[in-house]
KOLKOLTOR-352433 format. One record per atom (N, C-alpha, C, O, CB): residue number from 1; residue in one letter; atom name; x, y, z. Coordinates in pm, whole numbers. Glycine has a CB too. Example, Ala and Ser with C-alpha at 12.3 -4.5 7.8 and 13.67 -1.06 7.14 Angstrom:
BEGIN
[1 "a" "N" [1319 -569 780]]
[1 "a" "CA" [1230 -450 780]]
[1 "a" "C" [1320 -330 780]]
[1 "a" "O" [1424 -332 846]]
[1 "a" "CB" [1131 -447 905]]
[2 "s" "N" [1285 -225 708]]
[2 "s" "CA" [1367 -106 714]]
[2 "s" "C" [1290 3 787]]
[2 "s" "O" [1341 114 804]]
[2 "s" "CB" [1408 -60 572]]
end
This chain:
BEGIN
[1 "m" "N" [-1892 -1647 -838]]
[1 "m" "CA" [-1765 -1584 -876]]
[1 "m" "C" [-1709 -1509 -756]]
[1 "m" "O" [-1782 -1440 -685]]
[1 "m" "CB" [-1785 -1487 -998]]
[2 "s" "N" [-1580 -1523 -734]]
[2 "s" "CA" [-1520 -1457 -619]]
[2 "s" "C" [-1496 -1309 -648]]
[2 "s" "O" [-1490 -1266 -763]]
[2 "s" "CB" [-1388 -1525 -580]]
[3 "h" "N" [-1482 -1235 -542]]
[3 "h" "CA" [-1454 -1091 -552]]
[3 "h" "C" [-1320 -1073 -623]]
[3 "h" "O" [-1228 -1151 -599]]
[3 "h" "CB" [-1453 -1024 -410]]
[4 "p" "N" [-1305 -972 -709]]
[4 "p" "CA" [-1179 -957 -784]]
[4 "p" "C" [-1057 -937 -694]]
[4 "p" "O" [-947 -979 -730]]
[4 "p" "CB" [-1191 -840 -879]]
[5 "i" "N" [-1074 -874 -580]]
[5 "i" "CA" [-957 -855 -492]]
[5 "i" "C" [-910 -990 -439]]
[5 "i" "O" [-791 -1021 -445]]
[5 "i" "CB" [-991 -761 -373]]
[6 "q" "N" [-1003 -1071 -389]]
[6 "q" "CA" [-964 -1203 -338]]
[6 "q" "C" [-909 -1289 -451]]
[6 "q" "O" [-815 -1366 -430]]
[6 "q" "CB" [-1084 -1273 -271]]
[7 "a" "N" [-967 -1277 -569]]
[7 "a" "CA" [-917 -1353 -684]]
[7 "a" "C" [-773 -1313 -716]]
[7 "a" "O" [-692 -1399 -753]]
[7 "a" "CB" [-1007 -1330 -808]]
[8 "w" "N" [-740 -1184 -701]]
[8 "w" "CA" [-602 -1140 -725]]
[8 "w" "C" [-507 -1208 -627]]
[8 "w" "O" [-403 -1260 -667]]
[8 "w" "CB" [-591 -985 -712]]
[9 "f" "N" [-544 -1209 -499]]
[9 "f" "CA" [-460 -1273 -399]]
[9 "f" "C" [-447 -1423 -427]]
[9 "f" "O" [-338 -1479 -416]]
[9 "f" "CB" [-517 -1250 -258]]
[10 "d" "N" [-557 -1486 -464]]
[10 "d" "CA" [-556 -1631 -491]]
[10 "d" "C" [-473 -1666 -614]]
[10 "d" "O" [-417 -1775 -621]]
[10 "d" "CB" [-699 -1681 -510]]
[11 "a" "N" [-465 -1574 -710]]
[11 "a" "CA" [-391 -1600 -834]]
[11 "a" "C" [-241 -1575 -822]]
[11 "a" "O" [-166 -1608 -913]]
[11 "a" "CB" [-447 -1516 -944]]
[12 "l" "N" [-197 -1517 -711]]
[12 "l" "CA" [-53 -1493 -694]]
[12 "l" "C" [23 -1625 -692]]
[12 "l" "O" [-32 -1728 -650]]
[12 "l" "CB" [-26 -1415 -564]]
[13 "p" "N" [148 -1623 -737]]
[13 "p" "CA" [230 -1744 -721]]
[13 "p" "C" [233 -1785 -574]]
[13 "p" "O" [234 -1701 -485]]
[13 "p" "CB" [374 -1721 -775]]
[14 "e" "N" [236 -1913 -552]]
[14 "e" "CA" [228 -1966 -415]]
[14 "e" "C" [329 -1902 -321]]
[14 "e" "O" [298 -1877 -205]]
[14 "e" "CB" [249 -2115 -417]]
[15 "q" "N" [450 -1875 -370]]
[15 "q" "CA" [553 -1818 -282]]
[15 "q" "C" [515 -1681 -228]]
[15 "q" "O" [571 -1638 -127]]
[15 "q" "CB" [685 -1808 -358]]
[16 "w" "N" [422 -1612 -293]]
[16 "w" "CA" [384 -1477 -251]]
[16 "w" "C" [251 -1469 -177]]
[16 "w" "O" [222 -1366 -117]]
[16 "w" "CB" [377 -1388 -369]]
[17 "q" "N" [172 -1573 -179]]
[17 "q" "CA" [38 -1566 -123]]
[17 "q" "C" [37 -1533 26]]
[17 "q" "O" [-38 -1446 69]]
[17 "q" "CB" [-34 -1695 -147]]
[18 "e" "N" [118 -1600 103]]
[18 "e" "CA" [119 -1575 248]]
[18 "e" "C" [168 -1434 279]]
[18 "e" "O" [108 -1366 362]]
[18 "e" "CB" [208 -1678 319]]
[19 "r" "N" [274 -1389 214]]
[19 "r" "CA" [328 -1255 238]]
[19 "r" "C" [227 -1149 196]]
[19 "r" "O" [209 -1050 267]]
[19 "r" "CB" [460 -1235 162]]
[20 "a" "N" [163 -1167 82]]
[20 "a" "CA" [64 -1069 35]]
[20 "a" "C" [-53 -1060 132]]
[20 "a" "O" [-102 -951 161]]
[20 "a" "CB" [15 -1106 -106]]
[21 "q" "N" [-98 -1174 182]]
[21 "q" "CA" [-208 -1174 278]]
[21 "q" "C" [-165 -1104 408]]
[21 "q" "O" [-244 -1031 468]]
[21 "q" "CB" [-255 -1317 308]]
[22 "e" "N" [-41 -1127 450]]
[22 "e" "CA" [13 -1061 569]]
[22 "e" "C" [14 -909 550]]
[22 "e" "O" [-24 -835 641]]
[22 "e" "CB" [156 -1112 599]]
[23 "l" "N" [56 -864 433]]
[23 "l" "CA" [58 -720 405]]
[23 "l" "C" [-83 -663 399]]
[23 "l" "O" [-108 -552 446]]
[23 "l" "CB" [131 -692 272]]
[24 "r" "N" [-174 -739 342]]
[24 "r" "CA" [-315 -698 337]]
[24 "r" "C" [-368 -673 478]]
[24 "r" "O" [-432 -571 503]]
[24 "r" "CB" [-401 -804 265]]
[25 "e" "N" [-341 -765 567]]
[25 "e" "CA" [-388 -751 705]]
[25 "e" "C" [-323 -631 775]]
[25 "e" "O" [-389 -559 849]]
[25 "e" "CB" [-359 -879 784]]
[26 "i" "N" [-194 -610 750]]
[26 "i" "CA" [-124 -495 809]]
[26 "i" "C" [-186 -365 756]]
[26 "i" "O" [-211 -272 834]]
[26 "i" "CB" [28 -500 776]]
[27 "l" "N" [-209 -357 625]]
[27 "l" "CA" [-266 -237 565]]
[27 "l" "C" [-404 -204 623]]
[27 "l" "O" [-435 -88 649]]
[27 "l" "CB" [-277 -253 414]]
[28 "l" "N" [-485 -305 644]]
[28 "l" "CA" [-620 -283 695]]
[28 "l" "C" [-621 -256 844]]
[28 "l" "O" [-720 -204 897]]
[28 "l" "CB" [-708 -402 664]]
[29 "d" "N" [-513 -290 913]]
[29 "d" "CA" [-506 -275 1058]]
[29 "d" "C" [-423 -154 1103]]
[29 "d" "O" [-447 -101 1212]]
[29 "d" "CB" [-448 -400 1118]]
[30 "a" "N" [-328 -110 1021]]
[30 "a" "CA" [-229 -12 1066]]
[30 "a" "C" [-284 128 1087]]
[30 "a" "O" [-231 204 1168]]
[30 "a" "CB" [-117 -6 968]]
[31 "a" "N" [-387 164 1015]]
[31 "a" "CA" [-441 300 1025]]
[31 "a" "C" [-594 292 1024]]
[31 "a" "O" [-651 204 960]]
[31 "a" "CB" [-390 391 908]]
[32 "p" "N" [-658 384 1094]]
[32 "p" "CA" [-805 383 1097]]
[32 "p" "C" [-865 420 962]]
[32 "p" "O" [-805 494 884]]
[32 "p" "CB" [-856 479 1204]]
[33 "n" "N" [-981 367 935]]
[33 "n" "CA" [-1060 403 817]]
[33 "n" "C" [-997 364 683]]
[33 "n" "O" [-1035 420 580]]
[33 "n" "CB" [-1084 549 817]]
[34 "v" "N" [-904 271 683]]
[34 "v" "CA" [-847 226 556]]
[34 "v" "C" [-943 127 491]]
[34 "v" "O" [-993 35 555]]
[34 "v" "CB" [-707 160 576]]
[35 "k" "N" [-968 149 363]]
[35 "k" "CA" [-1057 63 287]]
[35 "k" "C" [-981 -2 173]]
[35 "k" "O" [-889 57 116]]
[35 "k" "CB" [-1177 141 234]]
[36 "e" "N" [-1022 -123 140]]
[36 "e" "CA" [-963 -196 29]]
[36 "e" "C" [-1056 -180 -91]]
[36 "e" "O" [-1177 -201 -81]]
[36 "e" "CB" [-942 -348 65]]
[37 "e" "N" [-997 -142 -206]]
[37 "e" "CA" [-1074 -118 -328]]
[37 "e" "C" [-1005 -184 -445]]
[37 "e" "O" [-885 -212 -440]]
[37 "e" "CB" [-1091 34 -353]]
[38 "w" "N" [-1079 -210 -550]]
[38 "w" "CA" [-1027 -271 -672]]
[38 "w" "C" [-1013 -161 -778]]
[38 "w" "O" [-1112 -110 -829]]
[38 "w" "CB" [-1121 -386 -723]]
[39 "k" "N" [-888 -125 -811]]
[39 "k" "CA" [-858 -21 -910]]
[39 "k" "C" [-746 -70 -1001]]
[39 "k" "O" [-649 -128 -953]]
[39 "k" "CB" [-819 114 -840]]
[40 "y" "N" [-758 -46 -1129]]
[40 "y" "CA" [-653 -81 -1225]]
[40 "y" "C" [-610 -227 -1214]]
[40 "y" "O" [-493 -260 -1235]]
[40 "y" "CB" [-532 9 -1205]]
[41 "k" "N" [-705 -313 -1181]]
[41 "k" "CA" [-682 -457 -1168]]
[41 "k" "C" [-585 -491 -1055]]
[41 "k" "O" [-514 -591 -1060]]
[41 "k" "CB" [-629 -513 -1299]]
[42 "l" "N" [-584 -405 -951]]
[42 "l" "CA" [-497 -424 -834]]
[42 "l" "C" [-574 -390 -706]]
[42 "l" "O" [-669 -312 -711]]
[42 "l" "CB" [-369 -337 -845]]
[43 "p" "N" [-534 -447 -593]]
[43 "p" "CA" [-591 -404 -466]]
[43 "p" "C" [-529 -270 -424]]
[43 "p" "O" [-408 -258 -407]]
[43 "p" "CB" [-568 -512 -356]]
[44 "f" "N" [-616 -170 -407]]
[44 "f" "CA" [-574 -38 -360]]
[44 "f" "C" [-627 -18 -219]]
[44 "f" "O" [-728 -76 -180]]
[44 "f" "CB" [-627 75 -456]]
[45 "y" "N" [-556 63 -143]]
[45 "y" "CA" [-594 93 -5]]
[45 "y" "C" [-605 244 7]]
[45 "y" "O" [-515 319 -34]]
[45 "y" "CB" [-490 35 98]]
[46 "s" "N" [-717 289 64]]
[46 "s" "CA" [-742 432 71]]
[46 "s" "C" [-812 467 201]]
[46 "s" "O" [-868 381 270]]
[46 "s" "CB" [-825 480 -49]]
[47 "n" "N" [-809 594 233]]
[47 "n" "CA" [-886 650 345]]
[47 "n" "C" [-932 790 303]]
[47 "n" "O" [-888 891 357]]
[47 "n" "CB" [-800 655 479]]
[48 "g" "N" [-1019 791 205]]
[48 "g" "CA" [-1067 917 150]]
[48 "g" "C" [-991 958 26]]
[48 "g" "O" [-1043 1031 -59]]
[48 "g" "CB" [-1058 1026 254]]
[49 "r" "N" [-869 914 14]]
[49 "r" "CA" [-782 935 -103]]
[49 "r" "C" [-701 808 -121]]
[49 "r" "O" [-680 732 -26]]
[49 "r" "CB" [-688 1062 -84]]
[50 "w" "N" [-655 786 -242]]
[50 "w" "CA" [-569 670 -264]]
[50 "w" "C" [-444 682 -179]]
[50 "w" "O" [-383 789 -171]]
[50 "w" "CB" [-532 656 -414]]
[51 "m" "N" [-407 573 -117]]
[51 "m" "CA" [-290 573 -30]]
[51 "m" "C" [-180 481 -87]]
[51 "m" "O" [-66 524 -106]]
[51 "m" "CB" [-329 528 112]]
[52 "c" "N" [-216 355 -113]]
[52 "c" "CA" [-117 262 -162]]
[52 "c" "C" [-184 144 -232]]
[52 "c" "O" [-307 132 -231]]
[52 "c" "CB" [-28 212 -48]]
[53 "y" "N" [-103 58 -291]]
[53 "y" "CA" [-154 -58 -364]]
[53 "y" "C" [-53 -170 -355]]
[53 "y" "O" [65 -149 -328]]
[53 "y" "CB" [-185 -22 -512]]
[54 "l" "N" [-102 -291 -379]]
[54 "l" "CA" [-16 -408 -389]]
[54 "l" "C" [-7 -448 -535]]
[54 "l" "O" [-105 -438 -609]]
[54 "l" "CB" [-68 -527 -302]]
[55 "s" "N" [110 -494 -576]]
[55 "s" "CA" [131 -531 -715]]
[55 "s" "C" [241 -637 -723]]
[55 "s" "O" [332 -640 -640]]
[55 "s" "CB" [167 -407 -800]]
[56 "l" "N" [231 -722 -823]]
[56 "l" "CA" [340 -816 -851]]
[56 "l" "C" [406 -767 -979]]
[56 "l" "O" [345 -769 -1086]]
[56 "l" "CB" [287 -965 -866]]
[57 "q" "N" [531 -722 -968]]
[57 "q" "CA" [604 -667 -1082]]
[57 "q" "C" [737 -738 -1096]]
[57 "q" "O" [815 -746 -1001]]
[57 "q" "CB" [625 -515 -1066]]
[58 "k" "N" [761 -790 -1215]]
[58 "k" "CA" [887 -860 -1243]]
[58 "k" "C" [913 -969 -1139]]
[58 "k" "O" [1027 -989 -1095]]
[58 "k" "CB" [1004 -761 -1247]]
[59 "g" "N" [807 -1037 -1100]]
[59 "g" "CA" [821 -1147 -1005]]
[59 "g" "C" [844 -1105 -861]]
[59 "g" "O" [877 -1188 -777]]
[59 "g" "CB" [932 -1234 -1047]]
[60 "r" "N" [826 -976 -832]]
[60 "r" "CA" [847 -926 -695]]
[60 "r" "C" [718 -862 -644]]
[60 "r" "O" [644 -799 -719]]
[60 "r" "CB" [964 -823 -690]]
[61 "l" "N" [694 -880 -516]]
[61 "l" "CA" [577 -820 -453]]
[61 "l" "C" [611 -676 -415]]
[61 "l" "O" [711 -651 -347]]
[61 "l" "CB" [531 -902 -329]]
[62 "i" "N" [527 -584 -458]]
[62 "i" "CA" [550 -440 -441]]
[62 "i" "C" [436 -380 -361]]
[62 "i" "O" [319 -411 -385]]
[62 "i" "CB" [565 -369 -578]]
[63 "l" "N" [470 -295 -266]]
[63 "l" "CA" [372 -208 -202]]
[63 "l" "C" [406 -68 -249]]
[63 "l" "O" [510 -12 -213]]
[63 "l" "CB" [376 -220 -42]]
[64 "g" "N" [318 -11 -331]]
[64 "g" "CA" [342 122 -387]]
[64 "g" "C" [264 227 -312]]
[64 "g" "O" [142 216 -297]]
[64 "g" "CB" [305 125 -535]]
[65 "f" "N" [333 330 -264]]
[65 "f" "CA" [267 442 -196]]
[65 "f" "C" [245 551 -300]]
[65 "f" "O" [341 605 -355]]
[65 "f" "CB" [352 495 -75]]
[66 "v" "N" [120 584 -325]]
[66 "v" "CA" [82 674 -433]]
[66 "v" "C" [152 810 -422]]
[66 "v" "O" [198 864 -522]]
[66 "v" "CB" [-69 693 -434]]
[67 "e" "N" [159 865 -303]]
[67 "e" "CA" [228 992 -282]]
[67 "e" "C" [346 971 -187]]
[67 "e" "O" [368 1049 -94]]
[67 "e" "CB" [131 1100 -226]]
[68 "g" "N" [420 866 -212]]
[68 "g" "CA" [532 829 -126]]
[68 "g" "C" [642 933 -120]]
[68 "g" "O" [719 936 -23]]
[68 "g" "CB" [589 701 -172]]
[69 "v" "N" [651 1018 -222]]
[69 "v" "CA" [753 1121 -224]]
[69 "v" "C" [742 1212 -101]]
[69 "v" "O" [841 1274 -60]]
[69 "v" "CB" [742 1204 -352]]
[70 "h" "N" [622 1221 -43]]
[70 "h" "CA" [600 1309 72]]
[70 "h" "C" [619 1239 206]]
[70 "h" "O" [602 1301 311]]
[70 "h" "CB" [462 1366 64]]
[71 "l" "N" [653 1111 204]]
[71 "l" "CA" [665 1036 329]]
[71 "l" "C" [809 1033 378]]
[71 "l" "O" [903 1027 299]]
[71 "l" "CB" [615 893 310]]
[72 "f" "N" [824 1038 508]]
[72 "f" "CA" [955 1029 573]]
[72 "f" "C" [988 882 589]]
[72 "f" "O" [909 808 649]]
[72 "f" "CB" [956 1104 711]]
[73 "d" "N" [1101 838 539]]
[73 "d" "CA" [1140 696 540]]
[73 "d" "C" [1274 678 611]]
[73 "d" "O" [1375 649 546]]
[73 "d" "CB" [1148 642 395]]
[74 "p" "N" [1277 695 743]]
[74 "p" "CA" [1405 688 814]]
[74 "p" "C" [1468 548 815]]
[74 "p" "O" [1588 535 840]]
[74 "p" "CB" [1385 733 955]]
[75 "h" "N" [1389 445 788]]
[75 "h" "CA" [1442 308 790]]
[75 "h" "C" [1482 259 651]]
[75 "h" "O" [1526 145 635]]
[75 "h" "CB" [1338 214 848]]
[76 "g" "N" [1468 344 551]]
[76 "g" "CA" [1511 309 417]]
[76 "g" "C" [1432 196 352]]
[76 "g" "O" [1490 112 283]]
[76 "g" "CB" [1655 271 420]]
[77 "l" "N" [1303 192 375]]
[77 "l" "CA" [1220 86 315]]
[77 "l" "C" [1197 108 166]]
[77 "l" "O" [1179 12 91]]
[77 "l" "CB" [1087 77 387]]
[78 "f" "N" [1196 235 122]]
[78 "f" "CA" [1167 263 -18]]
[78 "f" "C" [1284 226 -108]]
[78 "f" "O" [1400 256 -79]]
[78 "f" "CB" [1132 410 -35]]
[79 "a" "N" [1250 161 -218]]
[79 "a" "CA" [1349 130 -322]]
[79 "a" "C" [1354 248 -419]]
[79 "a" "O" [1259 324 -429]]
[79 "a" "CB" [1313 -3 -397]]
[80 "k" "N" [1464 262 -488]]
[80 "k" "CA" [1474 367 -589]]
[80 "k" "C" [1386 329 -708]]
[80 "k" "O" [1390 216 -757]]
[80 "k" "CB" [1623 388 -633]]
[81 "t" "N" [1308 425 -754]]
[81 "t" "CA" [1224 405 -873]]
[81 "t" "C" [1236 528 -961]]
[81 "t" "O" [1295 629 -921]]
[81 "t" "CB" [1075 378 -834]]
[82 "e" "N" [1181 518 -1078]]
[82 "e" "CA" [1183 631 -1170]]
[82 "e" "C" [1056 715 -1159]]
[82 "e" "O" [1040 813 -1232]]
[82 "e" "CB" [1200 583 -1312]]
[83 "h" "N" [968 677 -1070]]
[83 "h" "CA" [843 752 -1051]]
[83 "h" "C" [870 883 -978]]
[83 "h" "O" [956 890 -890]]
[83 "h" "CB" [741 667 -973]]
[84 "k" "N" [796 987 -1014]]
[84 "k" "CA" [813 1116 -947]]
[84 "k" "C" [744 1119 -812]]
[84 "k" "O" [797 1175 -717]]
[84 "k" "CB" [760 1227 -1034]]
[85 "q" "N" [625 1059 -802]]
[85 "q" "CA" [546 1063 -679]]
[85 "q" "C" [547 931 -603]]
[85 "q" "O" [560 929 -481]]
[85 "q" "CB" [404 1101 -711]]
[86 "i" "N" [532 821 -676]]
[86 "i" "CA" [516 689 -616]]
[86 "i" "C" [649 638 -560]]
[86 "i" "O" [755 656 -621]]
[86 "i" "CB" [459 589 -719]]
[87 "r" "N" [640 576 -445]]
[87 "r" "CA" [756 510 -385]]
[87 "r" "C" [719 365 -358]]
[87 "r" "O" [607 336 -315]]
[87 "r" "CB" [803 582 -254]]
[88 "h" "N" [813 275 -384]]
[88 "h" "CA" [789 132 -369]]
[88 "h" "C" [863 74 -250]]
[88 "h" "O" [978 110 -222]]
[88 "h" "CB" [830 58 -494]]
[89 "v" "N" [796 -16 -181]]
[89 "v" "CA" [860 -106 -87]]
[89 "v" "C" [857 -241 -157]]
[89 "v" "O" [750 -292 -188]]
[89 "v" "CB" [788 -109 57]]
[90 "i" "N" [975 -298 -181]]
[90 "i" "CA" [986 -425 -252]]
[90 "i" "C" [1016 -534 -150]]
[90 "i" "O" [1109 -521 -70]]
[90 "i" "CB" [1097 -419 -363]]
[91 "f" "N" [939 -639 -154]]
[91 "f" "CA" [954 -747 -58]]
[91 "f" "C" [1028 -864 -119]]
[91 "f" "O" [1007 -899 -236]]
[91 "f" "CB" [817 -792 -5]]
[92 "e" "N" [1114 -924 -39]]
[92 "e" "CA" [1183 -1046 -77]]
[92 "e" "C" [1089 -1162 -52]]
[92 "e" "O" [998 -1153 31]]
[92 "e" "CB" [1318 -1063 1]]
[93 "a" "N" [1112 -1271 -122]]
[93 "a" "CA" [1029 -1390 -103]]
[93 "a" "C" [1045 -1443 39]]
[93 "a" "O" [1155 -1439 94]]
[93 "a" "CB" [1064 -1499 -207]]
[94 "p" "N" [936 -1493 98]]
[94 "p" "CA" [947 -1555 229]]
[94 "p" "C" [1045 -1671 221]]
[94 "p" "O" [1055 -1736 117]]
[94 "p" "CB" [809 -1604 279]]
[95 "p" "N" [1116 -1699 324]]
[95 "p" "CA" [1095 -1653 460]]
[95 "p" "C" [1168 -1525 497]]
[95 "p" "O" [1182 -1495 615]]
[95 "p" "CB" [1135 -1759 553]]
[96 "a" "N" [1216 -1447 400]]
[96 "a" "CA" [1284 -1322 431]]
[96 "a" "C" [1195 -1234 519]]
[96 "a" "O" [1074 -1227 498]]
[96 "a" "CB" [1323 -1246 300]]
[97 "q" "N" [1256 -1170 616]]
[97 "q" "CA" [1183 -1084 710]]
[97 "q" "C" [1179 -941 657]]
[97 "q" "O" [1257 -903 570]]
[97 "q" "CB" [1249 -1088 849]]
[98 "f" "N" [1087 -861 711]]
[98 "f" "CA" [1083 -718 682]]
[98 "f" "C" [1052 -646 811]]
[98 "f" "O" [1005 -706 908]]
[98 "f" "CB" [978 -685 570]]
[99 "n" "N" [1078 -516 813]]
[99 "n" "CA" [1060 -435 932]]
[99 "n" "C" [913 -393 942]]
[99 "n" "O" [873 -290 889]]
[99 "n" "CB" [1154 -311 930]]
[100 "e" "N" [834 -474 1011]]
[100 "e" "CA" [690 -447 1020]]
[100 "e" "C" [660 -317 1093]]
[100 "e" "O" [570 -244 1054]]
[100 "e" "CB" [621 -562 1090]]
[101 "r" "N" [735 -288 1198]]
[101 "r" "CA" [711 -164 1273]]
[101 "r" "C" [732 -42 1183]]
[101 "r" "O" [652 51 1185]]
[101 "r" "CB" [804 -156 1396]]
[102 "a" "N" [840 -42 1104]]
[102 "a" "CA" [867 70 1014]]
[102 "a" "C" [762 78 905]]
[102 "a" "O" [721 188 866]]
[102 "a" "CB" [1007 57 951]]
[103 "l" "N" [716 -37 855]]
[103 "l" "CA" [613 -37 753]]
[103 "l" "C" [482 19 808]]
[103 "l" "O" [416 99 742]]
[103 "l" "CB" [591 -180 699]]
[104 "r" "N" [444 -21 928]]
[104 "r" "CA" [323 32 991]]
[104 "r" "C" [333 183 1009]]
[104 "r" "O" [234 254 993]]
[104 "r" "CB" [299 -37 1127]]
[105 "a" "N" [452 232 1043]]
[105 "a" "CA" [471 376 1059]]
[105 "a" "C" [451 449 926]]
[105 "a" "O" [390 556 924]]
[105 "a" "CB" [612 407 1115]]
[106 "l" "N" [500 392 816]]
[106 "l" "CA" [480 453 684]]
[106 "l" "C" [331 456 648]]
[106 "l" "O" [281 557 598]]
[106 "l" "CB" [559 377 576]]
[107 "i" "N" [263 346 673]]
[107 "i" "CA" [120 339 642]]
[107 "i" "C" [43 442 724]]
[107 "i" "O" [-44 512 671]]
[107 "i" "CB" [65 197 669]]
[108 "l" "N" [75 451 851]]
[108 "l" "CA" [7 548 937]]
[108 "l" "C" [35 691 892]]
[108 "l" "O" [-56 774 891]]
[108 "l" "CB" [50 529 1082]]
[109 "e" "N" [158 720 855]]
[109 "e" "CA" [193 854 807]]
[109 "e" "C" [118 886 677]]
[109 "e" "O" [67 997 660]]
[109 "e" "CB" [346 866 786]]
[110 "a" "N" [112 790 586]]
[110 "a" "CA" [39 811 460]]
[110 "a" "C" [-108 839 488]]
[110 "a" "O" [-168 927 427]]
[110 "a" "CB" [54 689 366]]
[111 "a" "N" [-167 764 580]]
[111 "a" "CA" [-307 784 616]]
[111 "a" "C" [-329 923 677]]
[111 "a" "O" [-426 991 643]]
[111 "a" "CB" [-355 675 714]]
[112 "k" "N" [-239 964 766]]
[112 "k" "CA" [-251 1096 828]]
[112 "k" "C" [-238 1207 725]]
[112 "k" "O" [-311 1305 730]]
[112 "k" "CB" [-145 1115 938]]
[113 "q" "N" [-145 1191 630]]
[113 "q" "CA" [-129 1292 525]]
[113 "q" "C" [-256 1303 440]]
[113 "q" "O" [-298 1413 403]]
[113 "q" "CB" [-8 1259 436]]
[114 "n" "N" [-316 1189 409]]
[114 "n" "CA" [-442 1191 333]]
[114 "n" "C" [-550 1266 410]]
[114 "n" "O" [-623 1347 354]]
[114 "n" "CB" [-488 1048 301]]
[115 "e" "N" [-561 1237 539]]
[115 "e" "CA" [-662 1302 622]]
[115 "e" "C" [-638 1453 628]]
[115 "e" "O" [-733 1531 621]]
[115 "e" "CB" [-661 1243 764]]
[116 "e" "N" [-512 1494 640]]
[116 "e" "CA" [-480 1637 644]]
[116 "e" "C" [-516 1704 512]]
[116 "e" "O" [-570 1814 511]]
[116 "e" "CB" [-330 1657 675]]
[117 "r" "N" [-486 1638 399]]
[117 "r" "CA" [-520 1695 269]]
[117 "r" "C" [-671 1709 253]]
[117 "r" "O" [-720 1809 200]]
[117 "r" "CB" [-463 1609 155]]
[118 "l" "N" [-743 1608 298]]
[118 "l" "CA" [-890 1615 289]]
[118 "l" "C" [-944 1727 376]]
[118 "l" "O" [-1038 1796 337]]
[118 "l" "CB" [-952 1481 331]]
[119 "a" "N" [-887 1747 494]]
[119 "a" "CA" [-933 1852 585]]
[119 "a" "C" [-905 1991 528]]
[119 "a" "O" [-979 2086 556]]
[119 "a" "CB" [-865 1837 722]]
[120 "r" "N" [-800 2005 449]]
[120 "r" "CA" [-764 2135 391]]
[120 "r" "C" [-847 2170 268]]
[120 "r" "O" [-850 2286 226]]
[120 "r" "CB" [-616 2137 355]]
[121 "r" "N" [-913 2072 210]]
[121 "r" "CA" [-994 2099 91]]
[121 "r" "C" [-1103 2200 124]]
[121 "r" "O" [-1167 2194 229]]
[121 "r" "CB" [-1057 1968 37]]
[122 "k" "N" [-1121 2292 32]]
[122 "k" "CA" [-1228 2390 49]]
[122 "k" "C" [-1360 2324 12]]
[122 "k" "O" [-1366 2247 -84]]
[122 "k" "CB" [-1203 2518 -37]]
[123 "p" "N" [-1464 2354 85]]
[123 "p" "CA" [-1596 2298 51]]
[123 "p" "C" [-1640 2345 -86]]
[123 "p" "O" [-1615 2459 -126]]
[123 "p" "CB" [-1700 2338 157]]
[124 "v" "N" [-1706 2258 -157]]
[124 "v" "CA" [-1758 2292 -290]]
[124 "v" "C" [-1886 2372 -272]]
[124 "v" "O" [-1976 2332 -199]]
[124 "v" "CB" [-1785 2165 -377]]
[125 "k" "N" [-1891 2489 -339]]
[125 "k" "CA" [-2010 2574 -331]]
[125 "k" "C" [-2108 2532 -440]]
[125 "k" "O" [-2070 2506 -555]]
[125 "k" "CB" [-1973 2724 -345]]
[126 "h" "N" [-2234 2527 -403]]
[126 "h" "CA" [-2339 2492 -498]]
[126 "h" "C" [-2419 2613 -536]]
[126 "h" "O" [-2512 2603 -615]]
[126 "h" "CB" [-2432 2385 -441]]
end
């Protein structure tokens, strides 16, 4: 039996498989210590805290930033959503292009914010 994350990628409609794999590689490469995890039947990416996830919603590939409300988005990658914290980057079907440099900057900023939050946590006393 294949790993559930790979099975998720394999089960995507053909038009999304290449783009999703491209995003997966960017997510794992853009920031240090990013790990891929299986949560809520979706691939999640974290570095000590949840950072973002990939999802297929209403036939569109979504990259959701868990605490995207705190990210600076000068290139306007985030779509409007009704979520208070989560921000989505919605991808068009290939061969449509996207701003990879801006996306990498968002991923790196999210990773840095997670690291800063972890560093500010007070140690648990036993």
